[in-house]
N, C-alpha and C positions, 0 to 999 in steps of 0.2 A: 733750642733758644740760643741766639747769638747776641753778643753785646757790642756796643760802640767800640771801634778800634782805637779810639783816642785814649791815652793813658789817664788814669784816674776818673774815667767816666764809667759809671755802673749802669747806665741806661740801656734798655734793650734796643738792639738795632731792628728797625722795622722796614717794611717795603722791599725786602730782599737785598738791602744794601749793607754797607759796612758801618754806617753812622746811625746814631739815634736821631730822632725827629728834630731835636733842637739844633744839633750840630749840622745836620743836612740842610736845615733852613739857613743857617749861617753861611754855609758854603754857597748856596744858591743866591744869597744876597751879596756875596763878595766880601763878607765880613770875616775877620780873623776867627779861627776856632780855638785859639790858645787860651783866652780868658776862661776861667771856670764858669760853669753855669750857676746861676743863683739857686740856692737851696731854700725851699719854702720852709718857713718856720711857723709853728702853730701860734695862735693868738696868745695862749698862755705863756709861751717862751718869750714872745715880744714883750708882754706885760711884766714878767719877772725881770727881764733884762733891763727894762726902763726903770723899774723900782730900785734895782741894785745901783744903776747909774745915778739915780736921784739921791740915794743915800751916801754916795761917794763924792758929791759935789764939794768943792773947796771955796769957790768964789761966787760973787753975786751974779755975774753974767752967766756962768755955768748953771746956776740955780734956775734961772729963767728958762733956759733951753731944756734942762732936765725935767722941770715941772711940766712944760708943754709936751714933751715926749711922753711922759707918764700919763697925762691927761688923754692924749690921743690913743695910746695903747689901751687904756682903760675903756674908752669909748668903743674902740674896735672890738675888744673882748666882749663887752656887753652886747653889741650888735650881733656878734656871732653866736652868742648864747641865747639870743632872742629875748633879752630882758630890757 
């Protein structure tokens, strides 16, 4: 098994090439390969991050944004859990 040749990329190189699928697609599209790939986070991680951000809010404007983020994270978590 070979891995993508770009530093810090731990994805498997496929199709007999030197790059993982995501970086190969970036190259084909003419996009820069330098920005790191997004790492998928579990719904639970998103929910706990939103809850922690909500508890750290200091002002009224931040409260509204944090409450909305927490609500969306809770809805997403509930959908994924099938409840």
